[in-house]
PDB file with SEQRES, HELIX, SHEET and CRYST1 records, atoms N, CA, C and O in Angstrom:
SEQRES   1 A   64  GLY ARG LEU SER GLU ARG GLU ARG GLU VAL LEU GLN LEU          
SEQRES   2 A   64  MET ALA LEU GLY ALA THR ASN ARG GLU ILE ALA GLN ARG          
SEQRES   3 A   64  MET HIS LEU ALA PRO ASP THR ILE LYS GLN TYR THR SER          
SEQRES   4 A   64  ASN VAL TYR ARG LYS LEU ASN ALA GLY ASN ARG ALA ALA          
SEQRES   5 A   64  ALA VAL HIS ARG ALA GLN GLN MET GLY LEU ILE ALA              
HELIX    1 AA1 GLU A    5  ALA A   15  1                                  11    
HELIX    2 AA2 ASN A   20  MET A   27  1                                   8    
HELIX    3 AA3 PRO A   31  LEU A   45  1                                  15    
HELIX    4 AA4 ARG A   50  MET A   60  1                                  11    
CRYST1    1.000    1.000    1.000  90.00  90.00  90.00 P 1           1          
ATOM      1  N   GLY A   1       9.387  29.981  17.905  1.00  0.00           N  
ATOM      2  CA  GLY A   1      10.644  29.454  17.425  1.00  0.00           C  
ATOM      3  C   GLY A   1      10.513  28.898  16.025  1.00  0.00           C  
ATOM      4  O   GLY A   1       9.421  28.550  15.577  1.00  0.00           O  
ATOM      5  N   ARG A   2      11.612  28.821  15.356  1.00  0.00           N  
ATOM      6  CA  ARG A   2      11.630  28.271  13.995  1.00  0.00           C  
ATOM      7  C   ARG A   2      11.584  26.757  14.042  1.00  0.00           C  
ATOM      8  O   ARG A   2      12.131  26.129  14.948  1.00  0.00           O  
ATOM      9  N   LEU A   3      10.924  26.187  13.056  1.00  0.00           N  
ATOM     10  CA  LEU A   3      10.851  24.728  12.963  1.00  0.00           C  
ATOM     11  C   LEU A   3      12.130  24.180  12.347  1.00  0.00           C  
ATOM     12  O   LEU A   3      12.676  24.746  11.399  1.00  0.00           O  
ATOM     13  N   SER A   4      12.596  23.066  12.904  1.00  0.00           N  
ATOM     14  CA  SER A   4      13.748  22.382  12.315  1.00  0.00           C  
ATOM     15  C   SER A   4      13.303  21.694  11.028  1.00  0.00           C  
ATOM     16  O   SER A   4      12.109  21.582  10.750  1.00  0.00           O  
ATOM     17  N   GLU A   5      14.271  21.240  10.255  1.00  0.00           N  
ATOM     18  CA  GLU A   5      13.962  20.529   9.015  1.00  0.00           C  
ATOM     19  C   GLU A   5      13.121  19.287   9.305  1.00  0.00           C  
ATOM     20  O   GLU A   5      12.159  19.008   8.591  1.00  0.00           O  
ATOM     21  N   ARG A   6      13.479  18.546  10.347  1.00  0.00           N  
ATOM     22  CA  ARG A   6      12.720  17.341  10.716  1.00  0.00           C  
ATOM     23  C   ARG A   6      11.305  17.693  11.139  1.00  0.00           C  
ATOM     24  O   ARG A   6      10.356  16.998  10.774  1.00  0.00           O  
ATOM     25  N   GLU A   7      11.156  18.760  11.903  1.00  0.00           N  
ATOM     26  CA  GLU A   7       9.826  19.194  12.322  1.00  0.00           C  
ATOM     27  C   GLU A   7       8.978  19.575  11.117  1.00  0.00           C  
ATOM     28  O   GLU A   7       7.777  19.307  11.087  1.00  0.00           O  
ATOM     29  N   ARG A   8       9.600  20.200  10.129  1.00  0.00           N  
ATOM     30  CA  ARG A   8       8.876  20.544   8.904  1.00  0.00           C  
ATOM     31  C   ARG A   8       8.448  19.288   8.150  1.00  0.00           C  
ATOM     32  O   ARG A   8       7.345  19.229   7.608  1.00  0.00           O  
ATOM     33  N   GLU A   9       9.323  18.285   8.119  1.00  0.00           N  
ATOM     34  CA  GLU A   9       8.969  17.017   7.471  1.00  0.00           C  
ATOM     35  C   GLU A   9       7.770  16.379   8.154  1.00  0.00           C  
ATOM     36  O   GLU A   9       6.831  15.926   7.500  1.00  0.00           O  
ATOM     37  N   VAL A  10       7.818  16.350   9.481  1.00  0.00           N  
ATOM     38  CA  VAL A  10       6.719  15.775  10.255  1.00  0.00           C  
ATOM     39  C   VAL A  10       5.439  16.562   9.996  1.00  0.00           C  
ATOM     40  O   VAL A  10       4.378  15.977   9.781  1.00  0.00           O  
ATOM     41  N   LEU A  11       5.538  17.869  10.016  1.00  0.00           N  
ATOM     42  CA  LEU A  11       4.384  18.731   9.773  1.00  0.00           C  
ATOM     43  C   LEU A  11       3.773  18.474   8.393  1.00  0.00           C  
ATOM     44  O   LEU A  11       2.551  18.411   8.256  1.00  0.00           O  
ATOM     45  N   GLN A  12       4.610  18.327   7.387  1.00  0.00           N  
ATOM     46  CA  GLN A  12       4.117  18.065   6.027  1.00  0.00           C  
ATOM     47  C   GLN A  12       3.352  16.743   5.975  1.00  0.00           C  
ATOM     48  O   GLN A  12       2.299  16.651   5.344  1.00  0.00           O  
ATOM     49  N   LEU A  13       3.886  15.733   6.637  1.00  0.00           N  
ATOM     50  CA  LEU A  13       3.211  14.433   6.658  1.00  0.00           C  
ATOM     51  C   LEU A  13       1.925  14.499   7.470  1.00  0.00           C  
ATOM     52  O   LEU A  13       0.940  13.841   7.133  1.00  0.00           O  
ATOM     53  N   MET A  14       1.930  15.289   8.538  1.00  0.00           N  
ATOM     54  CA  MET A  14       0.703  15.513   9.303  1.00  0.00           C  
ATOM     55  C   MET A  14      -0.365  16.130   8.408  1.00  0.00           C  
ATOM     56  O   MET A  14      -1.532  15.740   8.455  1.00  0.00           O  
ATOM     57  N   ALA A  15       0.048  17.098   7.592  1.00  0.00           N  
ATOM     58  CA  ALA A  15      -0.877  17.787   6.695  1.00  0.00           C  
ATOM     59  C   ALA A  15      -1.482  16.825   5.669  1.00  0.00           C  
ATOM     60  O   ALA A  15      -2.598  17.034   5.193  1.00  0.00           O  
ATOM     61  N   LEU A  16      -0.741  15.780   5.338  1.00  0.00           N  
ATOM     62  CA  LEU A  16      -1.239  14.772   4.398  1.00  0.00           C  
ATOM     63  C   LEU A  16      -2.139  13.744   5.076  1.00  0.00           C  
ATOM     64  O   LEU A  16      -2.686  12.856   4.422  1.00  0.00           O  
ATOM     65  N   GLY A  17      -2.287  13.874   6.402  1.00  0.00           N  
ATOM     66  CA  GLY A  17      -3.177  12.991   7.138  1.00  0.00           C  
ATOM     67  C   GLY A  17      -2.518  11.764   7.736  1.00  0.00           C  
ATOM     68  O   GLY A  17      -3.205  10.867   8.225  1.00  0.00           O  
ATOM     69  N   ALA A  18      -1.203  11.713   7.703  1.00  0.00           N  
ATOM     70  CA  ALA A  18      -0.493  10.550   8.247  1.00  0.00           C  
ATOM     71  C   ALA A  18      -0.553  10.543   9.779  1.00  0.00           C  
ATOM     72  O   ALA A  18      -0.472  11.590  10.421  1.00  0.00           O  
ATOM     73  N   THR A  19      -0.694   9.358  10.341  1.00  0.00           N  
ATOM     74  CA  THR A  19      -0.652   9.200  11.798  1.00  0.00           C  
ATOM     75  C   THR A  19       0.801   9.219  12.264  1.00  0.00           C  
ATOM     76  O   THR A  19       1.726   9.120  11.458  1.00  0.00           O  
ATOM     77  N   ASN A  20       0.988   9.347  13.576  1.00  0.00           N  
ATOM     78  CA  ASN A  20       2.355   9.305  14.108  1.00  0.00           C  
ATOM     79  C   ASN A  20       3.055   8.010  13.730  1.00  0.00           C  
ATOM     80  O   ASN A  20       4.234   8.013  13.376  1.00  0.00           O  
ATOM     81  N   ARG A  21       2.329   6.909  13.806  1.00  0.00           N  
ATOM     82  CA  ARG A  21       2.913   5.603  13.456  1.00  0.00           C  
ATOM     83  C   ARG A  21       3.333   5.575  11.988  1.00  0.00           C  
ATOM     84  O   ARG A  21       4.416   5.090  11.662  1.00  0.00           O  
ATOM     85  N   GLU A  22       2.489   6.087  11.110  1.00  0.00           N  
ATOM     86  CA  GLU A  22       2.812   6.131   9.681  1.00  0.00           C  
ATOM     87  C   GLU A  22       4.005   7.052   9.422  1.00  0.00           C  
ATOM     88  O   GLU A  22       4.878   6.734   8.614  1.00  0.00           O  
ATOM     89  N   ILE A  23       4.037   8.186  10.107  1.00  0.00           N  
ATOM     90  CA  ILE A  23       5.161   9.111   9.960  1.00  0.00           C  
ATOM     91  C   ILE A  23       6.445   8.433  10.424  1.00  0.00           C  
ATOM     92  O   ILE A  23       7.480   8.538   9.766  1.00  0.00           O  
ATOM     93  N   ALA A  24       6.378   7.744  11.548  1.00  0.00           N  
ATOM     94  CA  ALA A  24       7.554   7.041  12.079  1.00  0.00           C  
ATOM     95  C   ALA A  24       8.071   6.019  11.071  1.00  0.00           C  
ATOM     96  O   ALA A  24       9.278   5.911  10.855  1.00  0.00           O  
ATOM     97  N   GLN A  25       7.166   5.276  10.461  1.00  0.00           N  
ATOM     98  CA  GLN A  25       7.573   4.270   9.473  1.00  0.00           C  
ATOM     99  C   GLN A  25       8.218   4.919   8.256  1.00  0.00           C  
ATOM    100  O   GLN A  25       9.243   4.448   7.762  1.00  0.00           O  
ATOM    101  N   ARG A  26       7.617   5.999   7.775  1.00  0.00           N  
ATOM    102  CA  ARG A  26       8.149   6.677   6.583  1.00  0.00           C  
ATOM    103  C   ARG A  26       9.508   7.306   6.836  1.00  0.00           C  
ATOM    104  O   ARG A  26      10.367   7.331   5.954  1.00  0.00           O  
ATOM    105  N   MET A  27       9.699   7.818   8.059  1.00  0.00           N  
ATOM    106  CA  MET A  27      10.949   8.512   8.387  1.00  0.00           C  
ATOM    107  C   MET A  27      11.974   7.584   9.047  1.00  0.00           C  
ATOM    108  O   MET A  27      13.087   8.001   9.366  1.00  0.00           O  
ATOM    109  N   HIS A  28      11.583   6.315   9.248  1.00  0.00           N  
ATOM    110  CA  HIS A  28      12.462   5.327   9.877  1.00  0.00           C  
ATOM    111  C   HIS A  28      12.909   5.788  11.264  1.00  0.00           C  
ATOM    112  O   HIS A  28      14.085   5.710  11.619  1.00  0.00           O  
ATOM    113  N   LEU A  29      11.933   6.269  12.035  1.00  0.00           N  
ATOM    114  CA  LEU A  29      12.175   6.720  13.400  1.00  0.00           C  
ATOM    115  C   LEU A  29      11.184   6.034  14.333  1.00  0.00           C  
ATOM    116  O   LEU A  29      10.189   5.462  13.886  1.00  0.00           O  
ATOM    117  N   ALA A  30      11.462   6.096  15.622  1.00  0.00           N  
ATOM    118  CA  ALA A  30      10.566   5.512  16.619  1.00  0.00           C  
ATOM    119  C   ALA A  30       9.320   6.382  16.779  1.00  0.00           C  
ATOM    120  O   ALA A  30       9.400   7.606  16.675  1.00  0.00           O  
ATOM    121  N   PRO A  31       8.169   5.754  17.030  1.00  0.00           N  
ATOM    122  CA  PRO A  31       6.949   6.533  17.256  1.00  0.00           C  
ATOM    123  C   PRO A  31       7.102   7.576  18.376  1.00  0.00           C  
ATOM    124  O   PRO A  31       6.545   8.669  18.277  1.00  0.00           O  
ATOM    125  N   ASP A  32       7.837   7.252  19.418  1.00  0.00           N  
ATOM    126  CA  ASP A  32       8.061   8.222  20.501  1.00  0.00           C  
ATOM    127  C   ASP A  32       8.834   9.442  20.014  1.00  0.00           C  
ATOM    128  O   ASP A  32       8.615  10.554  20.496  1.00  0.00           O  
ATOM    129  N   THR A  33       9.728   9.238  19.068  1.00  0.00           N  
ATOM    130  CA  THR A  33      10.478  10.362  18.489  1.00  0.00           C  
ATOM    131  C   THR A  33       9.525  11.273  17.722  1.00  0.00           C  
ATOM    132  O   THR A  33       9.618  12.497  17.818  1.00  0.00           O  
ATOM    133  N   ILE A  34       8.619  10.684  16.971  1.00  0.00           N  
ATOM    134  CA  ILE A  34       7.640  11.471  16.221  1.00  0.00           C  
ATOM    135  C   ILE A  34       6.725  12.215  17.178  1.00  0.00           C  
ATOM    136  O   ILE A  34       6.373  13.369  16.931  1.00  0.00           O  
ATOM    137  N   LYS A  35       6.337  11.565  18.271  1.00  0.00           N  
ATOM    138  CA  LYS A  35       5.507  12.228  19.276  1.00  0.00           C  
ATOM    139  C   LYS A  35       6.210  13.476  19.803  1.00  0.00           C  
ATOM    140  O   LYS A  35       5.572  14.509  20.010  1.00  0.00           O  
ATOM    141  N   GLN A  36       7.509  13.385  20.019  1.00  0.00           N  
ATOM    142  CA  GLN A  36       8.270  14.544  20.489  1.00  0.00           C  
ATOM    143  C   GLN A  36       8.305  15.641  19.428  1.00  0.00           C  
ATOM    144  O   GLN A  36       8.147  16.821  19.743  1.00  0.00           O  
ATOM    145  N   TYR A  37       8.509  15.252  18.178  1.00  0.00           N  
ATOM    146  CA  TYR A  37       8.499  16.243  17.095  1.00  0.00           C  
ATOM    147  C   TYR A  37       7.136  16.936  17.002  1.00  0.00           C  
ATOM    148  O   TYR A  37       7.070  18.156  16.847  1.00  0.00           O  
ATOM    149  N   THR A  38       6.053  16.165  17.095  1.00  0.00           N  
ATOM    150  CA  THR A  38       4.736  16.791  16.998  1.00  0.00           C  
ATOM    151  C   THR A  38       4.504  17.736  18.172  1.00  0.00           C  
ATOM    152  O   THR A  38       3.921  18.806  17.999  1.00  0.00           O  
ATOM    153  N   SER A  39       4.949  17.354  19.350  1.00  0.00           N  
ATOM    154  CA  SER A  39       4.825  18.250  20.512  1.00  0.00           C  
ATOM    155  C   SER A  39       5.589  19.543  20.284  1.00  0.00           C  
ATOM    156  O   SER A  39       5.104  20.626  20.612  1.00  0.00           O  
ATOM    157  N   ASN A  40       6.780  19.428  19.724  1.00  0.00           N  
ATOM    158  CA  ASN A  40       7.577  20.624  19.422  1.00  0.00           C  
ATOM    159  C   ASN A  40       6.863  21.510  18.405  1.00  0.00           C  
ATOM    160  O   ASN A  40       6.842  22.732  18.547  1.00  0.00           O  
ATOM    161  N   VAL A  41       6.280  20.894  17.383  1.00  0.00           N  
ATOM    162  CA  VAL A  41       5.550  21.642  16.356  1.00  0.00           C  
ATOM    163  C   VAL A  41       4.376  22.381  16.986  1.00  0.00           C  
ATOM    164  O   VAL A  41       4.174  23.567  16.727  1.00  0.00           O  
ATOM    165  N   TYR A  42       3.605  21.686  17.809  1.00  0.00           N  
ATOM    166  CA  TYR A  42       2.461  22.325  18.472  1.00  0.00           C  
ATOM    167  C   TYR A  42       2.918  23.528  19.283  1.00  0.00           C  
ATOM    168  O   TYR A  42       2.319  24.601  19.213  1.00  0.00           O  
ATOM    169  N   ARG A  43       3.981  23.340  20.050  1.00  0.00           N  
ATOM    170  CA  ARG A  43       4.484  24.416  20.910  1.00  0.00           C  
ATOM    171  C   ARG A  43       4.966  25.597  20.080  1.00  0.00           C  
ATOM    172  O   ARG A  43       4.621  26.744  20.363  1.00  0.00           O  
ATOM    173  N   LYS A  44       5.754  25.318  19.068  1.00  0.00           N  
ATOM    174  CA  LYS A  44       6.328  26.392  18.252  1.00  0.00           C  
ATOM    175  C   LYS A  44       5.275  27.134  17.437  1.00  0.00           C  
ATOM    176  O   LYS A  44       5.431  28.323  17.159  1.00  0.00           O  
ATOM    177  N   LEU A  45       4.202  26.441  17.053  1.00  0.00           N  
ATOM    178  CA  LEU A  45       3.140  27.077  16.265  1.00  0.00           C  
ATOM    179  C   LEU A  45       1.982  27.559  17.151  1.00  0.00           C  
ATOM    180  O   LEU A  45       0.996  28.110  16.662  1.00  0.00           O  
ATOM    181  N   ASN A  46       2.123  27.339  18.461  1.00  0.00           N  
ATOM    182  CA  ASN A  46       1.077  27.719  19.411  1.00  0.00           C  
ATOM    183  C   ASN A  46      -0.261  27.085  19.012  1.00  0.00           C  
ATOM    184  O   ASN A  46      -1.290  27.754  18.916  1.00  0.00           O  
ATOM    185  N   ALA A  47      -0.205  25.785  18.788  1.00  0.00           N  
ATOM    186  CA  ALA A  47      -1.380  25.026  18.357  1.00  0.00           C  
ATOM    187  C   ALA A  47      -1.669  23.919  19.365  1.00  0.00           C  
ATOM    188  O   ALA A  47      -0.754  23.331  19.942  1.00  0.00           O  
ATOM    189  N   GLY A  48      -2.951  23.649  19.565  1.00  0.00           N  
ATOM    190  CA  GLY A  48      -3.340  22.637  20.536  1.00  0.00           C  
ATOM    191  C   GLY A  48      -3.546  21.247  19.968  1.00  0.00           C  
ATOM    192  O   GLY A  48      -3.657  20.277  20.718  1.00  0.00           O  
ATOM    193  N   ASN A  49      -3.597  21.144  18.632  1.00  0.00           N  
ATOM    194  CA  ASN A  49      -3.816  19.836  18.019  1.00  0.00           C  
ATOM    195  C   ASN A  49      -3.311  19.845  16.575  1.00  0.00           C  
ATOM    196  O   ASN A  49      -2.830  20.861  16.073  1.00  0.00           O  
ATOM    197  N   ARG A  50      -3.433  18.688  15.924  1.00  0.00           N  
ATOM    198  CA  ARG A  50      -2.924  18.544  14.548  1.00  0.00           C  
ATOM    199  C   ARG A  50      -3.572  19.517  13.582  1.00  0.00           C  
ATOM    200  O   ARG A  50      -2.891  20.196  12.814  1.00  0.00           O  
ATOM    201  N   ALA A  51      -4.900  19.578  13.628  1.00  0.00           N  
ATOM    202  CA  ALA A  51      -5.615  20.438  12.687  1.00  0.00           C  
ATOM    203  C   ALA A  51      -5.195  21.898  12.853  1.00  0.00           C  
ATOM    204  O   ALA A  51      -4.990  22.608  11.868  1.00  0.00           O  
ATOM    205  N   ALA A  52      -5.070  22.337  14.093  1.00  0.00           N  
ATOM    206  CA  ALA A  52      -4.662  23.721  14.347  1.00  0.00           C  
ATOM    207  C   ALA A  52      -3.230  23.963  13.881  1.00  0.00           C  
ATOM    208  O   ALA A  52      -2.925  25.021  13.331  1.00  0.00           O  
ATOM    209  N   ALA A  53      -2.358  22.992  14.099  1.00  0.00           N  
ATOM    210  CA  ALA A  53      -0.965  23.134  13.670  1.00  0.00           C  
ATOM    211  C   ALA A  53      -0.878  23.235  12.148  1.00  0.00           C  
ATOM    212  O   ALA A  53      -0.153  24.078  11.620  1.00  0.00           O  
ATOM    213  N   VAL A  54      -1.614  22.382  11.448  1.00  0.00           N  
ATOM    214  CA  VAL A  54      -1.597  22.403   9.983  1.00  0.00           C  
ATOM    215  C   VAL A  54      -2.178  23.721   9.474  1.00  0.00           C  
ATOM    216  O   VAL A  54      -1.622  24.339   8.566  1.00  0.00           O  
ATOM    217  N   HIS A  55      -3.289  24.145  10.056  1.00  0.00           N  
ATOM    218  CA  HIS A  55      -3.917  25.404   9.636  1.00  0.00           C  
ATOM    219  C   HIS A  55      -2.972  26.581   9.854  1.00  0.00           C  
ATOM    220  O   HIS A  55      -2.814  27.428   8.975  1.00  0.00           O  
ATOM    221  N   ARG A  56      -2.351  26.630  11.016  1.00  0.00           N  
ATOM    222  CA  ARG A  56      -1.419  27.726  11.328  1.00  0.00           C  
ATOM    223  C   ARG A  56      -0.228  27.698  10.373  1.00  0.00           C  
ATOM    224  O   ARG A  56       0.208  28.744   9.893  1.00  0.00           O  
ATOM    225  N   ALA A  57       0.295  26.516  10.100  1.00  0.00           N  
ATOM    226  CA  ALA A  57       1.432  26.385   9.192  1.00  0.00           C  
ATOM    227  C   ALA A  57       1.066  26.861   7.787  1.00  0.00           C  
ATOM    228  O   ALA A  57       1.876  27.493   7.108  1.00  0.00           O  
ATOM    229  N   GLN A  58      -0.156  26.557   7.356  1.00  0.00           N  
ATOM    230  CA  GLN A  58      -0.614  27.031   6.042  1.00  0.00           C  
ATOM    231  C   GLN A  58      -0.713  28.548   6.029  1.00  0.00           C  
ATOM    232  O   GLN A  58      -0.305  29.186   5.058  1.00  0.00           O  
ATOM    233  N   GLN A  59      -1.244  29.125   7.081  1.00  0.00           N  
ATOM    234  CA  GLN A  59      -1.349  30.587   7.179  1.00  0.00           C  
ATOM    235  C   GLN A  59       0.022  31.256   7.131  1.00  0.00           C  
ATOM    236  O   GLN A  59       0.186  32.339   6.569  1.00  0.00           O  
ATOM    237  N   MET A  60       1.000  30.583   7.737  1.00  0.00           N  
ATOM    238  CA  MET A  60       2.359  31.132   7.807  1.00  0.00           C  
ATOM    239  C   MET A  60       3.164  30.845   6.544  1.00  0.00           C  
ATOM    240  O   MET A  60       4.284  31.332   6.396  1.00  0.00           O  
ATOM    241  N   GLY A  61       2.591  30.048   5.627  1.00  0.00           N  
ATOM    242  CA  GLY A  61       3.297  29.711   4.403  1.00  0.00           C  
ATOM    243  C   GLY A  61       4.361  28.648   4.567  1.00  0.00           C  
ATOM    244  O   GLY A  61       5.239  28.499   3.717  1.00  0.00           O  
ATOM    245  N   LEU A  62       4.283  27.903   5.671  1.00  0.00           N  
ATOM    246  CA  LEU A  62       5.277  26.848   5.912  1.00  0.00           C  
ATOM    247  C   LEU A  62       4.991  25.606   5.077  1.00  0.00           C  
ATOM    248  O   LEU A  62       5.907  24.871   4.709  1.00  0.00           O  
ATOM    249  N   ILE A  63       3.705  25.377   4.779  1.00  0.00           N  
ATOM    250  CA  ILE A  63       3.297  24.267   3.932  1.00  0.00           C  
ATOM    251  C   ILE A  63       2.210  24.755   2.987  1.00  0.00           C  
ATOM    252  O   ILE A  63       1.570  25.777   3.233  1.00  0.00           O  
ATOM    253  N   ALA A  64       2.012  24.026   1.921  1.00  0.00           N  
ATOM    254  CA  ALA A  64       1.003  24.418   0.914  1.00  0.00           C  
ATOM    255  C   ALA A  64      -0.391  24.091   1.391  1.00  0.00           C  
ATOM    256  O   ALA A  64      -1.363  24.347   0.681  1.00  0.00           O  
TER     257      ALA A  64                                                      
END                                                                             
């Protein structure tokens, strides 16, 4: 599935090394909301963890 704009934002911050808590603070959202976004990203990119999601996104040209 395609990533939503919010999922892309979360993914970009993940790629910069931000934790879920840091992402939540930057996006003014609850940490549980970010956890849901990261789960969606993992599922949509068929990745089991942050590093795999970022690597896959880079391969797909979704992030630099």
